[in-house]
N, C-alpha and C positions, 0 to 999 in steps of 0.2 A: 350648310353652304360653306364653301371654301373661300377664305379671305386672303388677300395679299399679305406678305410678311411685314405687317405694319411696324412691329417693334424692330425687326432686323434693319429696316430702311433708315432707322435713326441710330444704328450702331456704327461705330467708327470703321471705315473702310469697306462697308458693305457694297458688293457688286453682284450683278445678275445679268445674264444674257437671255433675252426673250425675243423670239422670232428673228434671230440673227443680229439683234441690236444690243450693244453693251450699255448698261446703265451703271454709273458709279455714283454713289450717294455720299453726301456729307450733311451734317446737321447745322442749322443756323438758329441759335437762340435769339429771340427778339424781345424778351422782357417777360413781365408777368401780367396775366389777365386778372382783373379785379371782378369778383363775382359776389356782390353783396346779398343777392337773394337766392342764388343757386338755381335760377331759371335760365338755362343756357339757350341762346339763339345762334344759329348758323345761317348765313344768308349773303347776298350781294348787297352791301350797305350803300352802294352808289345808285342802286335801282330800287329795290324793295326788299322788305324783310317779312318773314312769316312769324307764326307763333313760336314760343319756346318749345324745346323738346319735352315730351312727357316724362322722361327720366330726369329727376332732379339731380343736381350735382352738389358737391360740398361748397359751402360758402367760404370765401377767403381770397387769397392771391396765389396764383399757380403759374408755374413755368409754361411758356408758350414757345413751341419750336417748329421750325420748318425743315422738312427733309427735301433737300435739293438734289436733283439728279443731273449729272453731267452726261450728255449724249453727244459724243464727238466734241465739237467746239461749242455746242449749245449747252445752256443750263436752264432748268425749269424747276419750279416748286411742284413736287409730286404729292406731298402730304403736309397737312398742318395738324399739330397735336397739342393738346393741353394735358399736362401730367398732374394727376391728382394725388398719386401715392407712388412710392417706389415699387419696383418689381415688374415682371412681364405679365402681360395678359394671356390667359389660357383660353379665354372665350370672348368672342366678339359678337355683339348684337347691333343690328341696324338701328340708328337713331330715328325716332319717329315723332311727329307732331300729332295733335288730336285729329282723329278721323282717318288716320292711315292704318291699314290692316295688312301686315306682311303676308298673311295667308292668301291674299289675292294676287300676289306677284308671281310671274313666271320664273323659270330657273335663272335667267340672266337679267331680270328686272330689279329695280331698286326704287326706293323713295329718296329724294335728295332735293337740294335747292337749285334753282336756276340762276345762272350767271349771264348777264348781258353787258357787263362793263369790263370783263376780264379780271374781276376782283371778287374774292371771297372774304368772309369775316366771321369772327366769334365775338360775342358780347353777352352780358347779362341783360335780361329783359328790362330792368330798370335803367340801365345805361342806354339801351335802344330808345326808350321813351324820351330821354333827355336829348339824345342825338337827333332824333327826328324832329323834336320841337325846335331845337336850335337851328337845324337845317331849314325848316319851314320859315322861321323868323328871319334868318339872314339871307336866304336865297342864294343867288349866284356867288356872292362873296364868300359864303361858307364853303361851297364846292371848290372855289379857286384856292382857298387856304388849305383845304384838305389835299388837293392835288399837288400843291407845293410841298406839303409834308411828305407825301409819297415820293416826290422827286428827290428828297434828301437821301433816300436809301436806294435810289434806282441804280441797277446794273442791267445790262442788256437782257431783256425779256422779263424782268421781275422787279418788284419793290414791295415795301411793307411799311406800316406805321402803327403806332398805338396812340389813339386820340383820346385824351382825358375828357370826362364829363363829371358832373357833380354826383353821379351815381355809378361809378366804375368807369372803365375805359372800353373803347371799341377798337378791336384789332382788325386791320385790313391788310390783305396780302394778295399778290397776283395768283391767278388760278391756272396752273399748268400751262396748257396751250391756249387758254383764253376762255371764250364763252362755251356754255354747255350746261349740263345738269350733273351735280356731284353729290354722292352719298357720304354720310358720316356714320361712324360706328363707335359704340361704347365698348371698352375693354375691361374685363373683370379677371381678377386673379383666381387661383384655385379655391380660395375661401369665399368667393363671391363678392369681394370688395371691388368697388369701382376704382380703377387705376389710371384710366386715360380715356380721352375721346379723340378720334382722328377723322379728318375729312380727307377723302381720297379724290384727287383731281384727275384720276383715270389717265395718268400719263403713260403708264406701262400697260400694255395689253396682256394682262395675266392670263386671261381665259382664251 
């Protein structure tokens, strides 16, 4: 399966024309994601979250970056990436949760998470449990505080924040053009080492 140029989109000055539209990329670092258990979850934290990916990731704190595409006067978050190790990926594999079998997919199909709030996210499974418990306990006040945090980074079409919990933090960021379903991919270098995970917000119609 051919994948978009994930690494290139995070390189300085990367540009591409697809179907007559110019996309100019730049990288926005947004901090470090804390992963105390190495069980990574990607989801829409404002609506619902699924189980962690079956692929475990290293434990620790890792850089979190957004690849933002300029499209004329518009700017959108095209990719979100966690960097686990230096170097480029030579192989990408779809990120899966239990029960998902990639052999059942058609050529242009994928497994991904649904977005209904225009927001995607990354977090450790332990942080998700704390986040959900706190959200249930505080109700609307929690959501209001979270939306206020997102507003502090808002620029037209996008925002992001890192929300601390007692078990790591929760990263939230705008998802491309908004609602939809979005796949994630694990990137491995030539030695088989996991170097990154990327969520593709399907901004660019590569295929």
